[in-house]
Structures are given as structure tokens and as C-alpha cells.
DSSP file (Angstrom, degrees, kcal/mol; ACC not computed):
  #  RESIDUE AA STRUCTURE BP1 BP2  ACC     N-H-->O    O-->H-N    N-H-->O    O-->H-N    TCO  KAPPA ALPHA  PHI   PSI    X-CA   Y-CA   Z-CA
    1    1 A M              0   0    0      0, 0.0     2,-0.4     0, 0.0     0, 0.0   0.000 360.0 360.0 360.0 128.5   79.5  -30.9  -83.8
    2    2 A K        -     0   0    0      1,-0.2     3,-0.0     3,-0.0     0, 0.0  -0.723 360.0-163.4 -86.7 132.7   77.5  -31.0  -80.5
    3    3 A V  S    S+     0   0    0     -2,-0.4     2,-0.4     1,-0.1    -1,-0.2   0.842  77.2  48.6 -80.7 -35.3   76.4  -34.4  -79.4
    4    4 A F        -     0   0    0      1,-0.1    -1,-0.1     9,-0.0     3,-0.1  -0.869  66.5-151.2-111.2 139.1   73.8  -33.1  -77.0
    5    5 A R  S    S-     0   0    0     -2,-0.4     2,-0.3     1,-0.2    -1,-0.1   0.855  78.5 -12.1 -73.0 -35.6   71.1  -30.5  -77.8
    6    6 A D  S  > S-     0   0    0      1,-0.1     4,-1.8     0, 0.0    -1,-0.2  -0.925  77.1 -87.1-156.4 176.9   70.9  -29.2  -74.2
    7    7 A A  H  > S+     0   0    0     -2,-0.3     4,-2.7     1,-0.2     5,-0.2   0.843 120.2  56.7 -63.2 -34.8   71.9  -29.8  -70.6
    8    8 A E  H  > S+     0   0    0      2,-0.2     4,-2.5     1,-0.2    -1,-0.2   0.922 107.7  45.9 -66.1 -44.0   68.8  -32.0  -70.0
    9    9 A S  H  > S+     0   0    0      2,-0.2     4,-2.2     1,-0.2    -1,-0.2   0.872 113.1  51.5 -67.4 -34.4   69.6  -34.4  -72.8
   10   10 A K  H  X S+     0   0    0     -4,-1.8     4,-2.6     2,-0.2     5,-0.3   0.937 110.3  48.9 -64.2 -46.8   73.2  -34.6  -71.6
   11   11 A Y  H  X S+     0   0    0     -4,-2.7     4,-2.5     1,-0.2     5,-0.3   0.930 112.7  47.5 -57.5 -48.2   72.1  -35.3  -68.1
   12   12 A R  H  X S+     0   0    0     -4,-2.5     4,-1.8     2,-0.2    -1,-0.2   0.913 114.8  45.1 -62.9 -44.2   69.7  -38.1  -69.2
   13   13 A A  H  X S+     0   0    0     -4,-2.2     4,-2.0     2,-0.2    -2,-0.2   0.949 117.1  42.6 -66.6 -49.4   72.2  -39.8  -71.5
   14   14 A V  H  X S+     0   0    0     -4,-2.6     4,-2.5     1,-0.2     5,-0.2   0.916 114.8  49.4 -67.0 -42.8   75.2  -39.7  -69.1
   15   15 A S  H  X S+     0   0    0     -4,-2.5     4,-2.7    -5,-0.3    -1,-0.2   0.869 109.8  52.2 -66.8 -34.0   73.1  -40.7  -66.0
   16   16 A A  H  X S+     0   0    0     -4,-1.8     4,-2.3    -5,-0.3     5,-0.3   0.924 111.0  47.1 -65.8 -43.5   71.6  -43.6  -67.9
   17   17 A I  H  X>S+     0   0    0     -4,-2.0     4,-2.4     2,-0.2     5,-1.7   0.923 115.3  46.2 -62.7 -44.5   75.0  -44.9  -68.9
   18   18 A Q  I  <>S+     0   0    0     -4,-2.5     5,-2.5     3,-0.2    -2,-0.2   0.942 114.7  46.3 -63.4 -47.5   76.4  -44.5  -65.4
   19   19 A R  I  <5S+     0   0    0     -4,-2.7    -2,-0.2    -5,-0.2    -1,-0.2   0.891 122.4  33.7 -64.4 -41.6   73.3  -46.2  -63.8
   20   20 A R  I  <5S+     0   0    0     -4,-2.3    -1,-0.2    -5,-0.2    -2,-0.2   0.811 136.7   2.6 -87.6 -31.6   73.1  -49.2  -66.1
   21   21 A F  I  X5S+     0   0    0     -4,-2.4     4,-1.6    -5,-0.3    -3,-0.2   0.766 121.8  45.0-122.8 -61.5   76.8  -49.9  -67.0
   22   22 A A  I  ><S+     0   0    0     -5,-1.7     4,-2.9     1,-0.2     5,-0.2   0.936 112.1  46.4 -64.0 -52.6   79.6  -47.8  -65.5
   23   23 A N  H  ><S+     0   0    0     -5,-2.5     4,-2.5     1,-0.2    -1,-0.2   0.915 110.7  51.0 -62.2 -46.0   78.6  -47.7  -61.8
   24   24 A P  H  > S+     0   0    0      0, 0.0     4,-0.5     0, 0.0    -1,-0.2   0.898 115.7  43.9 -59.4 -37.3   77.7  -51.5  -61.4
   25   25 A L  H >< S+     0   0    0     -4,-1.6     3,-1.0     1,-0.2     4,-0.4   0.934 113.9  48.8 -70.2 -45.9   81.1  -52.4  -62.9
   26   26 A Q  H >< S+     0   0    0     -4,-2.9     3,-1.5     1,-0.3     6,-0.2   0.848 101.5  63.3 -64.8 -34.7   83.1  -49.8  -60.9
   27   27 A R  H 3< S+     0   0    0     -4,-2.5    -1,-0.3     1,-0.3    -2,-0.2   0.767  99.1  57.1 -61.0 -23.8   81.5  -50.9  -57.6
   28   28 A R  T << S+     0   0    0     -3,-1.0    -1,-0.3    -4,-0.5    -2,-0.2   0.618  82.0  97.6 -82.9 -13.8   83.1  -54.3  -58.1
   29   29 A I    X   -     0   0    0     -3,-1.5     3,-1.6    -4,-0.4    -3,-0.0  -0.671  68.6-147.9 -80.0 117.7   86.6  -52.9  -58.3
   30   30 A P  T 3  S+     0   0    0      0, 0.0    57,-0.3     0, 0.0    -1,-0.2   0.799  95.9  48.1 -58.0 -30.9   88.2  -53.3  -54.9
   31   31 A S  T 3  S+     0   0    0     55,-0.1    55,-0.4    56,-0.1     2,-0.2   0.535  84.9 114.0 -88.6  -5.3   90.4  -50.2  -55.3
   32   32 A Q  S <  S-     0   0    0     -3,-1.6     2,-0.3    -6,-0.2    55,-0.2  -0.451  71.2-121.6 -68.4 133.3   87.5  -48.0  -56.5
   33   33 A T        -     0   0    0     17,-0.4    17,-2.2    -2,-0.2     2,-0.4  -0.616  34.6-167.4 -73.6 130.8   86.6  -45.1  -54.1
   34   34 A L  E     -AB  49  84A   0     50,-1.1    50,-2.6    -2,-0.3     2,-0.5  -0.933  17.8-150.5-122.5 145.7   82.9  -45.4  -53.1
   35   35 A L  E     -AB  48  83A   0     13,-2.6    13,-2.5    -2,-0.4     2,-0.6  -0.976  15.5-159.2-111.4 122.7   80.6  -43.0  -51.4
   36   36 A E  E     +AB  47  82A   0     46,-3.4    46,-1.9    -2,-0.5     2,-0.2  -0.912  16.8 169.9-107.6 120.7   77.9  -44.7  -49.3
   37   37 A T  E     -A   46   0A   0      9,-2.6     9,-3.0    -2,-0.6     2,-0.5  -0.688  37.7-106.5-114.9 172.5   74.8  -42.7  -48.5
   38   38 A T  E     -A   45   0A   0     40,-0.4    40,-0.2    42,-0.3    39,-0.1  -0.912  41.0-109.9-101.9 125.7   71.5  -43.8  -47.0
   39   39 A G     >  -     0   0    0      5,-3.4     4,-1.6    -2,-0.5    32,-0.1  -0.294  20.0-140.9 -56.2 129.6   68.6  -43.9  -49.5
   40   40 A R  T  4 S+     0   0    0      1,-0.2    -1,-0.2     2,-0.2    -2,-0.0   0.753  98.0  24.6 -68.8 -24.3   66.2  -41.0  -48.7
   41   41 A V  T  4 S+     0   0    0      3,-0.1    -1,-0.2     0, 0.0    -2,-0.1   0.811 131.3  36.2-103.1 -47.7   63.2  -43.2  -49.5
   42   42 A S  T  4 S-     0   0    0      2,-0.1    -2,-0.2     1,-0.1    -3,-0.0   0.796  86.7-139.6 -79.6 -29.3   64.3  -46.8  -48.9
   43   43 A G     <  +     0   0    0     -4,-1.6    -3,-0.1     1,-0.3    -1,-0.1   0.498  60.7 130.9  77.6   2.9   66.6  -46.2  -46.0
   44   44 A E        -     0   0    0      1,-0.1    -5,-3.4    -6,-0.1    -1,-0.3  -0.550  69.0 -94.3 -88.0 152.6   69.0  -48.7  -47.6
   45   45 A P  E     -A   38   0A   0      0, 0.0     2,-0.5     0, 0.0    -7,-0.2  -0.455  38.2-161.3 -65.7 137.2   72.7  -48.1  -48.2
   46   46 A R  E     -A   37   0A   0     -9,-3.0    -9,-2.6    -2,-0.1     2,-0.5  -0.988   1.5-159.0-123.5 121.6   73.5  -46.7  -51.7
   47   47 A R  E     -A   36   0A   0     -2,-0.5   -11,-0.2   -11,-0.2   -20,-0.1  -0.895  10.0-177.3-110.3 125.7   77.0  -47.0  -53.0
   48   48 A T  E     -A   35   0A   0    -13,-2.5   -13,-2.6    -2,-0.5     2,-0.2  -0.975  27.4-124.0-123.3 127.2   78.2  -44.7  -55.7
   49   49 A P  E     +A   34   0A   0      0, 0.0     2,-0.3     0, 0.0   -15,-0.2  -0.525  42.2 172.5 -66.1 132.3   81.7  -44.8  -57.4
   50   50 A V        -     0   0    0    -17,-2.2     2,-0.4    -2,-0.2   -17,-0.4  -0.913  29.9-135.8-136.2 163.5   83.3  -41.4  -57.0
   51   51 A G        +     0   0    0     -2,-0.3    11,-0.6    11,-0.2     2,-0.3  -0.978  48.0 114.7-118.4 137.7   86.6  -39.7  -57.7
   52   52 A G  E     -C   61   0A   0     -2,-0.4     2,-0.4     9,-0.2     9,-0.2  -0.938  49.8-107.0-174.9-167.2   88.1  -37.4  -55.1
   53   53 A R  E     -C   60   0A   0      7,-2.0     7,-2.8    -2,-0.3     2,-0.5  -0.998  17.2-125.6-148.9 140.3   90.9  -37.0  -52.8
   54   54 A R  E     -C   59   0A   0     -2,-0.4     2,-0.5     5,-0.2     5,-0.3  -0.749  26.7-178.1 -82.7 129.1   91.5  -37.1  -49.1
   55   55 A I  E >   -C   58   0A   0      3,-3.0     3,-1.4    -2,-0.5     2,-0.3  -0.942  61.4 -50.8-129.4 107.6   93.1  -33.9  -47.8
   56   56 A G  T 3  S-     0   0    0     -2,-0.5    -2,-0.0     1,-0.2     0, 0.0  -0.488 123.2 -16.4  64.0-126.7   93.8  -34.1  -44.1
   57   57 A D  T 3  S+     0   0    0     -2,-0.3    74,-2.6    -3,-0.1     2,-0.3   0.112 125.7  77.9 -97.4  20.7   90.7  -35.2  -42.2
   58   58 A S  E <   -CD  55 130A   0     -3,-1.4    -3,-3.0    72,-0.2     2,-0.5  -0.942  64.2-146.2-129.5 151.6   88.4  -34.5  -45.2
   59   59 A F  E     -CD  54 129A   0     70,-2.4    70,-3.1    -2,-0.3     2,-0.4  -0.980  21.5-159.4-114.4 128.2   87.5  -36.2  -48.4
   60   60 A W  E     +CD  53 128A   0     -7,-2.8    -7,-2.0    -2,-0.5     2,-0.3  -0.871  19.2 155.8-111.7 139.1   86.7  -33.8  -51.3
   61   61 A L  E     -CD  52 127A   0     66,-2.3    66,-3.0    -2,-0.4     2,-0.5  -0.962  32.8-130.0-149.7 166.7   84.8  -34.6  -54.5
   62   62 A V  E     - D   0 126A   0    -11,-0.6     2,-0.5    -2,-0.3    64,-0.2  -0.988  18.3-138.1-124.0 124.6   82.8  -32.8  -57.1
   63   63 A S  E >   - D   0 125A   0     62,-3.3    62,-1.6    -2,-0.5     3,-0.9  -0.691   8.6-150.8 -79.6 124.8   79.3  -34.0  -58.1
   64   64 A E  T 3  S+     0   0    0     -2,-0.5    58,-2.6     1,-0.2    -1,-0.1   0.738  95.5  36.7 -73.0 -21.5   79.0  -33.7  -61.9
   65   65 A F  T >  S-     0   0    0      1,-0.3     3,-2.2    56,-0.2    -1,-0.2   0.177  95.2-152.9-114.4  16.6   75.2  -33.2  -61.7
   66   66 A G  G X  S-     0   0    0     -3,-0.9     3,-1.6     1,-0.3    -1,-0.3  -0.182  72.4  -2.0  54.1-132.5   75.1  -31.1  -58.6
   67   67 A E  G 3  S+     0   0    0      1,-0.3    -1,-0.3    56,-0.2    56,-0.1   0.540 127.3  68.2 -72.7  -6.4   71.9  -31.3  -56.7
   68   68 A R  G <  S+     0   0    0     -3,-2.2    -1,-0.3    55,-0.2    -2,-0.2   0.659  74.6 106.0 -83.6 -16.7   70.3  -33.6  -59.3
   69   69 A S  S <> S-     0   0    0     -3,-1.6     4,-2.2    -4,-0.2     3,-0.2  -0.399  74.4-133.9 -64.0 137.1   72.7  -36.4  -58.3
   70   70 A Q  H  > S+     0   0    0      1,-0.2     4,-2.1     2,-0.2     5,-0.1   0.889 105.5  52.8 -61.4 -39.5   71.0  -39.1  -56.3
   71   71 A Y  H  > S+     0   0    0      1,-0.2     4,-2.2     2,-0.2    -1,-0.2   0.845 108.2  51.2 -68.4 -30.4   73.7  -39.2  -53.7
   72   72 A V  H  > S+     0   0    0     -6,-0.2     4,-2.0     2,-0.2    -1,-0.2   0.909 108.9  50.8 -69.0 -41.2   73.5  -35.5  -53.2
   73   73 A R  H  X S+     0   0    0     -4,-2.2     4,-0.9     1,-0.2    -2,-0.2   0.879 111.1  49.2 -62.2 -37.2   69.8  -35.7  -52.7
   74   74 A N  H >X S+     0   0    0     -4,-2.1     4,-2.6     1,-0.2     3,-0.6   0.904 107.5  54.2 -66.9 -41.4   70.4  -38.5  -50.1
   75   75 A I  H 3< S+     0   0    0     -4,-2.2    -2,-0.2     1,-0.2    -1,-0.2   0.868 101.1  60.0 -61.2 -37.3   73.0  -36.3  -48.3
   76   76 A K  H 3< S+     0   0    0     -4,-2.0    -1,-0.2     1,-0.2    -2,-0.2   0.844 112.7  38.5 -59.8 -33.3   70.4  -33.5  -48.0
   77   77 A V  H << S+     0   0    0     -4,-0.9    -2,-0.2    -3,-0.6    -1,-0.2   0.868 138.3   9.3 -84.4 -40.3   68.2  -35.9  -46.0
   78   78 A D     <  -     0   0    0     -4,-2.6   -40,-0.4   -40,-0.2    -1,-0.3  -0.853  60.2-170.9-145.1 103.6   71.0  -37.6  -44.0
   79   79 A P        +     0   0    0      0, 0.0    15,-3.0     0, 0.0     2,-0.5   0.537  55.9 108.8 -76.7  -4.8   74.6  -36.2  -44.2
   80   80 A R  E     + E   0  93A   0     13,-0.2   -42,-0.3    -5,-0.1     2,-0.3  -0.617  49.1 159.6 -73.0 123.8   76.1  -39.2  -42.4
   81   81 A V  E     - E   0  92A   0     11,-2.7    11,-2.2    -2,-0.5     2,-0.4  -0.815  35.7-133.7-135.7 172.2   78.1  -41.2  -45.0
   82   82 A R  E     -BE  36  91A   0    -46,-1.9   -46,-3.4    -2,-0.3     2,-0.4  -0.976  14.2-158.3-127.4 148.2   80.9  -43.7  -45.4
   83   83 A V  E     -BE  35  90A   0      7,-2.9     7,-2.5    -2,-0.4     2,-0.8  -0.994   9.5-145.9-125.9 130.4   83.7  -43.4  -47.9
   84   84 A R  E     +BE  34  89A   0    -50,-2.6   -50,-1.1    -2,-0.4     2,-0.5  -0.865  24.0 177.1 -98.0 112.5   85.7  -46.4  -49.1
   85   85 A L  E >   - E   0  88A   0      3,-2.6     3,-2.1    -2,-0.8   -53,-0.1  -0.969  69.4 -17.3-117.8 123.2   89.3  -45.4  -49.6
   86   86 A R  T 3  S-     0   0    0     -2,-0.5    -1,-0.2   -55,-0.4   -55,-0.1   0.857 129.7 -51.2  51.0  39.6   91.9  -47.9  -50.7
   87   87 A G  T 3  S+     0   0    0    -57,-0.3     2,-0.5   -55,-0.2    -1,-0.3   0.443 116.9 110.0  83.5   0.4   89.6  -50.7  -49.5
   88   88 A R  E <   -E   85   0A   0     -3,-2.1    -3,-2.6     2,-0.0     2,-0.4  -0.930  62.7-134.7-115.7 130.4   89.0  -49.3  -46.1
   89   89 A W  E     -E   84   0A   0     -2,-0.5     2,-0.4    -5,-0.2    -5,-0.2  -0.684  22.9-175.7 -85.6 131.1   85.6  -47.8  -45.0
   90   90 A L  E     -E   83   0A   0     -7,-2.5    -7,-2.9    -2,-0.4     2,-0.2  -0.968  16.1-137.5-123.8 140.6   85.7  -44.5  -43.1
   91   91 A T  E     +E   82   0A   0     -2,-0.4    41,-2.6    -9,-0.2     2,-0.3  -0.634  35.7 140.5 -95.1 157.2   82.6  -42.7  -41.6
   92   92 A G  E     -EF  81 131A   0    -11,-2.2   -11,-2.7    39,-0.3     2,-0.5  -0.979  48.0 -94.0-173.0-177.8   82.0  -39.0  -41.9
   93   93 A T  E     -EF  80 130A   0     37,-2.1    37,-2.7    -2,-0.3     2,-0.3  -0.978  35.4-139.7-120.0 125.7   79.6  -36.2  -42.4
   94   94 A A  E     - F   0 129A   0    -15,-3.0     2,-0.4    -2,-0.5    35,-0.2  -0.619  13.7-165.8 -88.8 142.9   79.0  -34.7  -45.9
   95   95 A H  E     - F   0 128A   0     33,-2.8    33,-2.5    -2,-0.3     2,-0.5  -0.997  14.6-140.3-128.3 128.9   78.7  -31.0  -46.5
   96   96 A L  E     - F   0 127A   0     -2,-0.4    31,-0.2    31,-0.2    30,-0.0  -0.769  15.4-165.5 -88.2 130.8   77.4  -29.5  -49.8
   97   97 A L  E >   + F   0 126A   0     29,-2.8     3,-1.5    -2,-0.5    29,-0.7  -0.669  19.7 165.3-122.1  75.9   79.4  -26.4  -50.7
   98   98 A P  T 3  S+     0   0    0      0, 0.0     4,-0.2     0, 0.0    -1,-0.1   0.737  78.1  57.7 -64.6 -21.7   77.5  -24.5  -53.5
   99   99 A D  T 3  S+     0   0    0      2,-0.1     2,-0.2    27,-0.1    -2,-0.0   0.581  85.5  97.1 -85.1  -9.4   79.7  -21.4  -52.9
  100  100 A D  S <  S-     0   0    0     -3,-1.5     2,-1.1    26,-0.1    26,-0.3  -0.578  86.4-115.0 -77.8 141.7   82.9  -23.3  -53.6
  101  101 A D     >  -     0   0    0     -2,-0.2     4,-2.6     1,-0.2     5,-0.2  -0.672  29.8-168.0 -79.0 100.7   84.3  -23.0  -57.1
  102  102 A A  H  > S+     0   0    0     -2,-1.1     4,-2.2     1,-0.2    -1,-0.2   0.828  83.0  55.3 -63.6 -34.4   83.9  -26.5  -58.3
  103  103 A V  H  > S+     0   0    0      2,-0.2     4,-0.7     1,-0.2    -1,-0.2   0.924 111.8  43.5 -65.6 -43.5   86.0  -26.0  -61.5
  104  104 A V  H >4 S+     0   0    0      1,-0.2     3,-1.1     2,-0.2     4,-0.4   0.908 111.6  55.2 -65.5 -41.8   88.9  -24.7  -59.4
  105  105 A R  H >< S+     0   0    0     -4,-2.6     3,-1.9     1,-0.3     4,-0.3   0.883  98.4  62.3 -59.3 -39.6   88.4  -27.5  -56.9
  106  106 A L  H >< S+     0   0    0     -4,-2.2     3,-1.3     1,-0.3    -1,-0.3   0.787  91.3  67.4 -58.9 -27.0   88.7  -30.1  -59.7
  107  107 A R  T << S+     0   0    0     -3,-1.1    -1,-0.3    -4,-0.7    -2,-0.2   0.742 101.5  47.4 -65.6 -22.2   92.2  -28.9  -60.3
  108  108 A S  T <  S+     0   0    0     -3,-1.9    -1,-0.3    -4,-0.4    -2,-0.2   0.410 103.5  77.6 -98.2   1.7   93.2  -30.3  -56.9
  109  109 A L  S <  S-     0   0    0     -3,-1.3   -56,-0.1    -4,-0.3     5,-0.1  -0.588 103.8 -57.4-106.7 169.3   91.5  -33.7  -57.4
  110  110 A P     >  -     0   0    0      0, 0.0     4,-2.4     0, 0.0     5,-0.2  -0.188  51.2-134.3 -51.8 130.5   92.6  -36.7  -59.4
  111  111 A R  H  > S+     0   0    0      1,-0.2     4,-2.5     2,-0.2     5,-0.2   0.888  97.1  49.5 -58.6 -50.2   93.2  -35.6  -63.0
  112  112 A M  H  > S+     0   0    0      1,-0.2     4,-1.9     2,-0.2    -1,-0.2   0.922 114.8  44.7 -61.4 -44.6   91.4  -38.4  -64.9
  113  113 A N  H  > S+     0   0    0      1,-0.2     4,-2.8     2,-0.2    -1,-0.2   0.910 111.6  53.9 -64.0 -41.6   88.2  -38.1  -62.9
  114  114 A S  H  X S+     0   0    0     -4,-2.4     4,-2.4     1,-0.2    -2,-0.2   0.894 107.4  50.4 -61.7 -40.3   88.3  -34.3  -63.0
  115  115 A V  H  X S+     0   0    0     -4,-2.5     4,-2.3     2,-0.2    -1,-0.2   0.928 112.7  47.0 -62.1 -44.9   88.4  -34.4  -66.8
  116  116 A A  H  X S+     0   0    0     -4,-1.9     4,-2.7    -5,-0.2     5,-0.3   0.905 111.5  50.7 -64.5 -42.2   85.5  -36.8  -66.9
  117  117 A V  H  X S+     0   0    0     -4,-2.8     4,-2.1     1,-0.2    -1,-0.2   0.920 112.8  45.9 -63.5 -43.8   83.5  -34.7  -64.5
  118  118 A R  H  < S+     0   0    0     -4,-2.4    -1,-0.2    -5,-0.2    -2,-0.2   0.893 115.7  46.5 -66.3 -38.6   84.0  -31.6  -66.5
  119  119 A A  H  < S+     0   0    0     -4,-2.3    -2,-0.2    -5,-0.2    -1,-0.2   0.908 125.4  28.7 -70.8 -41.5   83.2  -33.3  -69.8
  120  120 A A  H  < S+     0   0    0     -4,-2.7    -2,-0.2    -5,-0.2    -1,-0.2   0.660 100.1 107.9 -92.6 -18.0   80.1  -35.0  -68.6
  121  121 A G     <  -     0   0    0     -4,-2.1     2,-0.3    -5,-0.3   -56,-0.2  -0.228  39.1-178.0 -76.4 151.6   78.9  -32.6  -65.9
  122  122 A V  S    S+     0   0    0    -58,-2.6    -3,-0.0     1,-0.1    -4,-0.0  -0.916  78.3   4.7-140.1 111.0   76.1  -30.2  -65.8
  123  123 A G  S    S-     0   0    0     -2,-0.3   -55,-0.2   -57,-0.1   -56,-0.2   0.967  83.5-147.6  80.8  56.4   75.8  -28.0  -62.7
  124  124 A L        -     0   0    0    -59,-0.2     2,-0.3   -58,-0.1   -60,-0.2  -0.181  15.8-170.8 -59.4 147.0   78.9  -29.0  -60.7
  125  125 A L  E     -D   63   0A   0    -62,-1.6   -62,-3.3   -59,-0.1     2,-0.3  -0.979  18.5-131.1-144.4 127.6   78.8  -29.0  -56.9
  126  126 A T  E     -DF  62  97A   0    -29,-0.7   -29,-2.8    -2,-0.3     2,-0.4  -0.585  21.7-167.3 -78.3 137.6   81.6  -29.4  -54.4
  127  127 A V  E     -DF  61  96A   0    -66,-3.0   -66,-2.3    -2,-0.3     2,-0.5  -0.996   3.2-167.1-126.6 129.5   81.1  -32.0  -51.6
  128  128 A R  E     -DF  60  95A   0    -33,-2.5   -33,-2.8    -2,-0.4     2,-0.6  -0.968   5.0-159.5-115.6 130.9   83.3  -32.2  -48.5
  129  129 A V  E     -DF  59  94A   0    -70,-3.1   -70,-2.4    -2,-0.5     2,-0.8  -0.943   9.5-149.1-109.7 115.2   83.2  -35.2  -46.2
  130  130 A D  E     -DF  58  93A   0    -37,-2.7   -37,-2.1    -2,-0.6   -72,-0.2  -0.753  22.9-139.9 -81.6 113.7   84.6  -34.5  -42.7
  131  131 A L  E       F   0  92A   0    -74,-2.6   -39,-0.3    -2,-0.8   -49,-0.0  -0.503 360.0 360.0 -81.0 143.0   85.9  -37.9  -41.7
  132  132 A D              0   0    0    -41,-2.6   -40,-0.1    -2,-0.2    -1,-0.1   0.464 360.0 360.0 -74.2 360.0   85.5  -39.1  -38.1
């Protein structure tokens, strides 16, 4: 049985749950990895819980809604970001990588998050943050 009729209804349902419930709770967890972007309209810091992994001097993640994700839209306007890893804020520059195979990339990222991203995602997009 399919829960969602199409990708649009899936996007609306999952993003509403994240925006209203999951993200506000996760942002309060000190060990939660956060991506901070600058709001493209407000200019205010926007913090989004993400799952990913630091590999060398880069932090890798996969956006489950690709270019529809608000943080991806913010990155397009201003790629300077901060990432909170293990309670410590690091600055960097985000790069959107549409040519990277996001499904393959998820195999190298934390398993639980990768499963959730694949299950909930529509239009996956790899994001690399080059840390300063």
C-alpha cells in the first residue's frame, strides 16, 4: 500500500512534520549536527538538523528534497555556512553537487540518517561543505 499518491504529497507531508515537530526538537539536542545558513530573504541565521559525515576537511550530506530544501535555496544565495559537529561550530563554504550520485554517497554517511533520507526523500542532492 502506498501512503503517498505522488512526490508532491510526500514532500508536503514530510516537510510539514519536520518543520513543526522534528527539527525544533532536534535543534535542542547538544550532540545533533546542525547546518547554519543565512536566510535568503531575512538575512537571519537558519539552523537545520542534518545527518552527514566529516571526511578530511569536508563535511558531506545529502539533502532529501534537493533544490526544494530551504537550506539549499539559502546556500544558492550565500554559500558561507557553519556546521555544528560534536558541539563545536566550524565555518565553511557549501557546494551543491548535482552530478554526484546521492544514493551512492549515502552509503558512506551515517546509516540511520541515510535510511531516513532515502525513505522520505524526493530528488536527493549531495552537498559538500569545505571547512575552513
